[in-house]
C-alpha angles and dihedrals in degrees: 000000000000116000118233119239136184122209131208133195138179142186122187097200118074119171116155089211095052104030117164130197095239097127091042088053093049089052091050094050090044089056092048091048092050089051094054093047097045095251129140116220107218097178141003121202122184135182119215117200101000124122122242088231092083135056091205091101119128092217095050092046091053089052093049088048093055091046096051089046090059096243096132138019095196131065121195123198134163090240137331093269090064089062094050144326093212118091095205092051090049092051091054092049093047089058090047092053092048091051092054093038093242118165116218118220125186120200087220101054107004125233112009135200131216096268093057090045094052093048093045089048090055092049092047095052091048088051091051091049092051093048088050091052096047092046094051090045091053094048091047091052092047091050090050090054090049097254128141113263094204127226128114122296112244112262093018137102136186112270127226118234093245089057093047090052093049092046092047089053091050093050092051095046093048093048092053090048095050099038107026092156096050109094094168092051091044091053090049091050092049090051090050097046089050091051088042095055093044102047112103097195101045115140121216133193114265095219111078100315098188092053095047092051091048093054091045093048092058091065099040118140117253093242138034128027117331112252094218096084136051123205126189 
């Protein structure tokens, strides 16, 4: 009889523009490991873009639910840090696995015992603390030199090309209606609308962007770049 197993994966970084196949790779290697060991993976749950410092991860919670429900007696992970990077959380899960007689397998080293899990848990937490420190140090240095530190601006979201084209048309039409005799202003608005519709990284307000742009367009200055849009 083939023993049932559940597999778990995790990746902290999640950028739609630079998406990797890390979690998919973890699933593939977990499946191959199970085949070599005579195990049957009944479910795989992964978490994209969620830190290992928290247990509030949908994929992990589904795995724990299956384990506590007696659906599987084996857990397959790539390595211990994919399960968690917090030693306290790992110790809690170790006791849970022991209570339900669940064996933990890592693709890297095979079946592991409590001692290995404990040591790797400490190492994983130290690595997380080190990564946090170096990341903050780099951001602080970049900000000191006047560079952009990345991240989303509060109250904004990434716009789709269709939305940018629609809003660009709105800007142009509103400006023409409000300032029909201003050729300089009209030219400025046209240039801005073109840049607006062509920008792939423009951020627009989440709260009713077209209405906000329309209200701002009615009070635009006659010359210069309209202040109702922001192009990066």
